[in-house]
Backbone as CSV, one residue per row, in Angstrom:
resi,resn,N_x,N_y,N_z,CA_x,CA_y,CA_z,C_x,C_y,C_z
1,MET,82.065,107.637,95.560,82.434,106.270,95.855,82.428,106.048,97.390
2,GLN,81.982,105.075,97.890,82.118,104.729,99.307,83.430,104.266,99.575
3,LEU,83.943,104.603,100.765,85.267,104.218,101.136,85.456,102.656,101.233
4,SER,84.435,102.035,101.634,84.518,100.526,101.787,84.776,99.849,100.377
5,GLU,84.390,100.486,99.343,84.587,99.923,97.997,86.010,99.736,97.665
6,LEU,86.931,100.516,98.245,88.340,100.354,98.011,89.072,99.163,98.625
7,GLY,88.359,98.460,99.490,88.974,97.300,100.025,90.051,97.523,101.137
8,THR,90.834,96.560,101.304,91.837,96.546,102.475,93.217,96.664,101.985
9,ARG,93.427,96.818,100.684,94.886,96.980,100.139,94.663,98.243,99.243
10,ILE,94.951,99.455,99.645,94.739,100.595,98.932,96.095,101.270,98.500
11,CYS,96.187,101.528,97.297,97.337,102.384,96.772,96.928,103.824,96.525
12,ILE,97.776,104.716,97.031,97.592,106.078,96.790,98.691,106.684,95.898
13,LEU,98.372,107.092,94.798,99.366,107.499,93.794,99.220,109.026,93.561
14,GLY,100.258,109.609,93.115,100.208,111.061,92.763,101.569,111.564,92.801
15,PRO,101.658,112.898,92.410,102.981,113.544,92.374,103.515,113.879,93.702
16,SER,104.741,114.176,93.802,105.417,114.593,95.078,104.647,115.733,95.751
17,ASN,104.427,115.659,96.908,103.873,116.803,97.784,102.372,117.066,97.387
18,SER,101.724,116.034,97.080,100.315,116.110,96.742,99.337,115.801,97.905
19,GLY,99.903,115.250,98.907,99.121,114.866,100.100,98.954,113.415,100.272
20,LYS,99.688,112.646,99.673,99.485,111.119,99.726,99.801,110.598,101.034
21,SER,100.825,111.020,101.646,101.165,110.456,103.072,100.132,110.947,104.113
22,ARG,99.652,112.095,103.970,98.612,112.604,104.913,97.413,111.836,104.787
23,LEU,96.943,111.620,103.528,95.728,110.803,103.352,95.905,109.396,103.771
24,ALA,97.055,108.833,103.391,97.302,107.443,103.888,97.086,107.287,105.431
25,THR,97.704,108.237,106.151,97.666,108.246,107.640,96.259,108.366,108.067
26,ALA,95.519,109.308,107.451,94.116,109.554,107.866,93.258,108.233,107.573
27,LEU,93.561,107.591,106.371,92.739,106.326,106.166,93.157,105.212,106.977
28,ALA,94.456,105.124,107.349,94.897,104.083,108.192,94.207,104.183,109.614
29,HIS,94.068,105.318,110.092,93.355,105.439,111.349,91.842,105.189,111.251
30,LYS,91.319,105.587,110.261,89.968,105.366,110.028,89.536,103.937,109.795
31,LEU,90.427,103.235,108.965,90.148,101.813,108.565,90.917,100.833,109.437
32,ASP,91.646,101.220,110.350,92.533,100.377,111.138,93.417,99.511,110.171
33,LEU,94.168,100.074,109.291,95.013,99.413,108.364,96.436,99.992,108.479
34,PRO,97.455,99.219,108.388,98.776,99.782,108.473,99.044,100.695,107.340
35,ALA,99.712,101.900,107.595,100.069,102.872,106.539,101.598,102.510,106.250
36,ILE,101.809,102.337,104.954,103.186,102.125,104.485,103.562,103.291,103.640
37,HIS,104.609,104.030,103.986,105.097,105.192,103.233,106.179,104.797,102.437
38,LEU,106.149,104.677,101.123,107.231,104.231,100.325,108.478,105.051,100.466
39,ASP,108.360,106.369,100.653,109.607,107.205,100.790,110.428,106.605,101.975
40,ARG,109.745,106.075,103.026,110.445,105.486,104.187,111.213,104.099,103.694
41,LEU,110.632,103.472,102.859,111.241,102.215,102.464,112.359,102.444,101.475
42,TYR,112.134,103.464,100.554,113.098,103.774,99.567,114.466,104.488,100.179
43,HIS,114.240,105.365,101.120,115.305,106.118,101.674,115.760,105.530,102.921
44,GLN,117.139,105.719,103.178,117.723,105.274,104.451,117.380,106.318,105.516
45,PRO,116.938,105.787,106.765,116.671,106.762,107.807,117.996,107.405,108.292
46,HIS,117.788,108.533,108.959,118.891,109.336,109.493,119.869,109.716,108.318
47,THR,119.388,109.991,107.230,120.286,110.504,106.124,119.511,111.700,105.560
48,GLN,120.068,112.414,104.704,119.339,113.395,103.872,118.755,112.902,102.620
49,TRP,117.856,111.951,102.861,117.184,111.372,101.786,117.976,110.490,100.865
50,GLN,118.983,109.747,101.358,119.771,108.902,100.568,119.070,107.652,100.227
51,PRO,119.011,107.249,98.985,118.317,105.995,98.677,119.016,104.747,99.200
52,ARG,118.217,103.686,99.459,118.764,102.334,99.879,119.260,101.750,98.494
53,PRO,119.937,100.776,98.580,120.253,99.919,97.334,118.982,99.439,96.703
54,LEU,118.739,99.415,95.491,117.466,99.170,94.772,117.096,97.768,95.230
55,GLU,117.863,96.818,95.296,117.478,95.402,95.662,116.900,95.427,97.068
56,GLU,117.378,96.149,98.002,116.917,96.314,99.338,115.603,96.897,99.427
57,PHE,115.368,98.027,98.622,114.129,98.653,98.483,113.087,97.680,97.913
58,LEU,113.360,97.087,96.844,112.461,96.096,96.296,112.066,94.921,97.188
59,ALA,113.000,94.515,97.954,112.724,93.365,98.975,111.743,93.908,100.010
60,LEU,111.999,95.176,100.507,111.027,95.699,101.532,109.619,95.925,100.926
61,HIS,109.596,96.341,99.662,108.327,96.607,99.026,107.572,95.222,98.878
62,GLU,108.245,94.252,98.494,107.616,92.851,98.276,107.132,92.444,99.625
63,GLN,107.859,92.543,100.656,107.431,92.182,101.949,106.126,92.919,102.363
64,ALA,106.161,94.137,102.130,105.023,94.969,102.459,103.788,94.545,101.729
65,ILE,103.844,94.355,100.373,102.608,94.092,99.661,102.114,92.651,99.822
66,ALA,103.055,91.815,100.453,102.639,90.433,100.652,101.475,90.280,101.795
67,ASN,101.408,91.329,102.570,100.389,91.435,103.715,99.000,91.529,103.038
68,ASP,98.048,91.110,103.857,96.678,91.170,103.451,95.934,92.592,103.631
69,ARG,96.485,93.382,104.401,95.854,94.623,104.710,96.853,95.709,104.718
70,TRP,96.730,96.786,103.957,97.623,97.961,103.922,97.074,99.148,103.139
71,ILE,97.649,100.281,103.387,97.533,101.442,102.584,98.883,101.870,102.275
72,ILE,99.187,102.004,101.022,100.578,102.425,100.596,100.512,103.736,99.861
73,ASP,101.296,104.593,100.315,101.372,105.897,99.577,102.766,106.044,98.844
74,GLY,102.758,106.440,97.648,103.924,106.588,96.823,103.729,105.953,95.489
75,SER,104.528,106.461,94.565,104.279,105.827,93.275,105.461,104.864,92.873
76,TYR,106.646,105.278,92.874,107.777,104.395,92.603,107.460,103.456,91.457
77,SER,107.647,103.855,90.287,107.328,103.097,89.116,108.121,101.717,89.015
78,SER,109.236,101.628,89.631,110.106,100.412,89.599,109.316,99.236,90.200
79,CYS,108.366,99.512,91.050,107.615,98.412,91.744,106.097,98.631,91.736
80,LEU,105.694,99.525,90.778,104.243,99.784,90.772,103.332,98.627,90.205
81,ALA,103.798,97.865,89.238,103.020,96.837,88.715,102.673,95.780,89.804
82,PRO,103.576,95.189,90.578,103.299,94.198,91.540,102.405,94.803,92.685
83,ARG,102.519,96.044,93.000,101.613,96.714,93.938,100.278,96.798,93.442
84,LEU,100.090,97.211,92.259,98.722,97.326,91.666,98.075,95.970,91.507
85,ALA,98.899,94.953,91.207,98.366,93.546,91.074,97.757,93.095,92.337
86,ARG,98.272,93.521,93.520,97.782,93.124,94.856,96.730,94.090,95.386
87,ALA,96.563,95.192,94.876,95.728,96.327,95.443,94.242,95.883,95.203
88,THR,93.460,96.355,96.075,91.959,96.330,95.942,91.315,97.550,95.570
89,GLY,92.039,98.650,95.629,91.509,100.061,95.349,92.711,100.959,95.171
90,VAL,92.391,102.015,94.380,93.482,103.050,94.133,92.823,104.403,94.267
91,ILE,93.614,105.348,94.879,93.303,106.687,94.865,94.439,107.529,94.212
92,LEU,93.946,108.261,93.215,94.954,109.141,92.539,94.742,110.595,92.920
93,LEU,95.794,111.175,93.466,95.788,112.616,93.659,96.496,113.213,92.575
94,ASP,95.758,114.249,91.940,96.239,114.840,90.712,96.226,116.344,90.879
95,VAL,96.854,116.848,91.888,96.812,118.248,92.184,97.729,118.964,91.178
96,ALA,97.564,120.290,90.933,98.413,121.054,90.052,99.817,121.128,90.652
97,THR,100.724,121.294,89.714,102.205,121.492,90.192,102.361,122.625,91.063
98,VAL,101.710,123.699,90.940,101.928,124.882,91.767,101.397,124.462,93.209
99,THR,100.290,123.684,93.316,99.912,123.207,94.641,101.018,122.347,95.320
100,SER,101.607,121.510,94.444,102.633,120.687,95.053,103.874,121.424,95.560
101,LEU,104.219,122.595,94.792,105.305,123.445,95.226,104.865,124.153,96.484
102,LEU,103.782,124.661,96.637,103.270,125.307,97.813,103.298,124.411,98.984
103,ARG,102.841,123.172,98.807,102.766,122.177,99.823,104.252,121.933,100.346
104,TYR,105.140,121.862,99.387,106.518,121.565,99.752,107.131,122.673,100.588
105,PHE,106.864,123.978,100.154,107.389,125.002,101.092,106.684,125.002,102.503
106,LYS,105.371,124.755,102.446,104.719,124.696,103.761,105.253,123.580,104.674
107,ARG,105.433,122.404,104.119,105.950,121.346,104.973,107.437,121.545,105.428
108,THR,108.241,122.187,104.602,109.590,122.366,105.018,109.780,123.482,105.969
109,TRP,108.945,124.459,105.874,109.146,125.740,106.710,108.278,125.556,108.030
110,PHE,107.057,124.925,107.993,106.117,125.067,109.059,105.784,123.711,109.800
111,GLU,106.001,122.592,109.101,105.348,121.433,109.622,106.251,120.570,110.569
112,GLY,107.505,120.609,110.354,108.361,119.709,111.120,108.191,118.259,110.771
113,ASP,107.820,117.418,111.867,107.462,116.086,111.518,106.173,116.018,110.810
114,ARG,106.213,115.103,109.911,105.044,114.906,109.007,104.735,113.419,108.695
115,ALA,103.578,113.146,108.359,103.319,111.713,107.983,104.185,111.436,106.742
116,GLY,104.755,110.255,106.817,105.668,109.872,105.687,107.014,110.358,105.656
117,GLY,107.266,111.286,106.615,108.635,111.939,106.661,109.716,110.961,107.042
118,LEU,110.895,111.244,106.733,112.023,110.313,106.907,112.477,110.514,108.348
119,GLU,112.545,109.336,109.082,113.151,109.376,110.453,114.544,109.952,110.509
120,GLY,114.626,110.966,111.311,116.071,111.558,111.563,116.562,112.439,110.396
121,ALA,115.606,112.776,109.472,115.956,113.704,108.359,115.067,114.810,108.301
122,PRO,115.358,116.023,108.981,114.521,117.175,109.000,114.321,117.587,107.429
123,GLU,113.048,118.122,107.250,112.664,118.649,105.882,113.543,119.884,105.666
124,ARG,114.052,119.939,104.512,114.810,121.190,104.083,114.398,121.479,102.554
125,ILE,114.481,122.816,102.209,114.331,123.121,100.803,115.609,122.690,100.119
126,ASN,115.487,121.918,98.964,116.669,121.626,98.199,116.371,121.743,96.769
127,ARG,117.350,122.026,95.971,117.153,122.253,94.590,116.696,120.933,93.809
128,ALA,117.205,119.852,94.119,116.757,118.671,93.534,115.366,118.384,93.593
129,MET,114.732,118.701,94.838,113.325,118.528,95.024,112.474,119.488,94.262
130,LEU,112.995,120.820,94.301,112.254,121.816,93.540,112.298,121.498,91.967
131,HIS,113.441,120.963,91.527,113.526,120.580,90.162,112.459,119.423,89.850
132,HIS,112.451,118.445,90.824,111.689,117.324,90.674,110.173,117.766,90.553
133,ILE,109.744,118.591,91.500,108.409,119.047,91.508,108.021,119.887,90.221
134,ALA,108.899,120.792,89.960,108.592,121.773,88.794,108.800,121.197,87.437
135,VAL,109.744,120.332,87.231,110.083,119.821,85.931,109.625,118.398,85.796
136,VAL,109.869,117.522,86.638,109.621,116.104,86.490,108.246,115.774,86.727
137,THR,107.633,116.429,87.679,106.248,116.104,88.112,105.160,116.237,86.917
138,PRO,105.222,117.257,86.101,104.197,117.253,85.102,104.198,115.990,84.134
139,ALA,105.308,115.494,83.857,105.288,114.213,83.079,104.857,113.071,83.922
140,ASN,105.168,113.007,85.120,104.709,111.926,86.103,103.131,112.025,86.118
141,ARG,102.641,113.186,86.258,101.226,113.334,86.381,100.443,112.710,85.180
142,ARG,101.048,112.905,84.023,100.421,112.319,82.868,100.548,110.778,82.846
143,ARG,101.641,110.256,83.371,101.881,108.955,83.444,100.928,108.251,84.439
144,TYR,100.803,108.871,85.591,99.846,108.423,86.663,98.330,108.410,86.104
145,ALA,98.007,109.463,85.413,96.661,109.531,84.814,96.412,108.352,83.823
146,ALA,97.459,108.071,83.013,97.350,106.858,81.996,97.201,105.613,82.765
147,VAL,98.071,105.371,83.857,97.956,104.091,84.558,96.554,104.018,85.234
148,TYR,96.098,105.111,85.740,94.740,105.193,86.340,93.704,104.806,85.369
149,ARG,93.721,105.397,84.223,92.680,105.051,83.260,92.661,103.589,82.865
150,GLU,93.728,102.933,82.926,93.774,101.463,82.485,93.361,100.514,83.641
151,LEU,93.260,100.970,84.860,93.003,100.101,86.052,91.602,99.592,85.926
152,ASP,91.511,98.336,86.312,90.207,97.751,86.484,89.969,97.400,87.915
153,LEU,90.104,98.409,88.686,89.859,98.283,90.204,88.940,99.475,90.660
154,PRO,88.296,99.305,91.774,87.739,100.403,92.448,88.719,101.561,92.556
155,LYS,88.381,102.666,92.078,89.316,103.831,92.048,88.617,105.112,92.137
156,ILE,89.470,106.194,92.619,88.856,107.539,92.698,89.977,108.482,92.419
157,CYS,89.669,109.488,91.590,90.669,110.532,91.291,90.240,111.790,92.053
158,LEU,91.223,112.390,92.754,90.999,113.706,93.463,91.869,114.700,92.767
159,PRO,91.233,115.457,91.824,92.009,116.348,90.883,92.391,117.776,91.462
160,SER,91.984,118.025,92.695,92.241,119.360,93.214,92.191,119.213,94.793
161,VAL,92.644,120.328,95.413,92.647,120.438,96.888,91.176,120.512,97.277
162,ARG,90.330,121.092,96.611,88.909,121.117,96.908,88.320,119.765,96.927
163,ALA,88.610,118.947,95.975,88.124,117.588,95.844,88.658,116.644,96.937
164,MET,89.943,117.004,97.398,90.494,116.287,98.518,89.810,116.592,99.855
165,HIS,89.462,117.979,100.030,88.762,118.353,101.277,87.397,117.734,101.176
166,ALA,86.721,117.677,100.145,85.369,116.982,100.033,85.441,115.604,100.357
167,CYS,86.510,114.926,99.877,86.693,113.498,100.222,86.905,113.264,101.668
168,TYR,87.703,114.093,102.307,88.003,114.007,103.641,86.673,114.169,104.481
169,ARG,85.723,115.107,104.026,84.505,115.255,104.718,83.599,114.140,104.522
170,ASN,83.448,113.670,103.211,82.577,112.626,102.873,82.968,111.237,103.669
171,TRP,84.262,111.062,103.873,84.700,109.804,104.463,84.900,110.034,105.980
172,ALA,84.625,111.264,106.382,84.850,111.552,107.916,86.286,111.282,108.399
173,LEU,87.223,111.736,107.574,88.673,111.669,107.878,89.208,112.828,108.621
174,HIS,90.159,112.653,109.428,90.773,113.746,110.335,92.191,113.884,109.897
């Protein structure tokens, strides 16, 4: 698929630690589109990933998707339907759970600041996130795949790290 086929409102879906934020940032630079990281809208800055009140998050989300041009990374099923209704293209990252776990350890131990990271909240290993990746993520992957299959939008699924690397090369992303 050609990158231009995805349009100017692109959703990137997938499990935690699959590379959504990094891809969103690379695409934003390439396409001159604003990158919106839903983790930053959902969580309060300068906290250890404390959620905002749901109404506040949903208002920020509505404000973001009202724009004509964006790349949004994150799934957040509470507001997925309106986001997909505005989207012009979708990218699904469907990497294995073990890959997500490895990426989580890498980002917490070695990367420091990262695309999509929460302002003022250093990355740390925590049990809740490990549980989320190892236990919750497999069911989420099935749900994202089902949503993806039903979409009538330009879309691409990247089912592995190898597929992601090939996509980066094909689209000349950095």
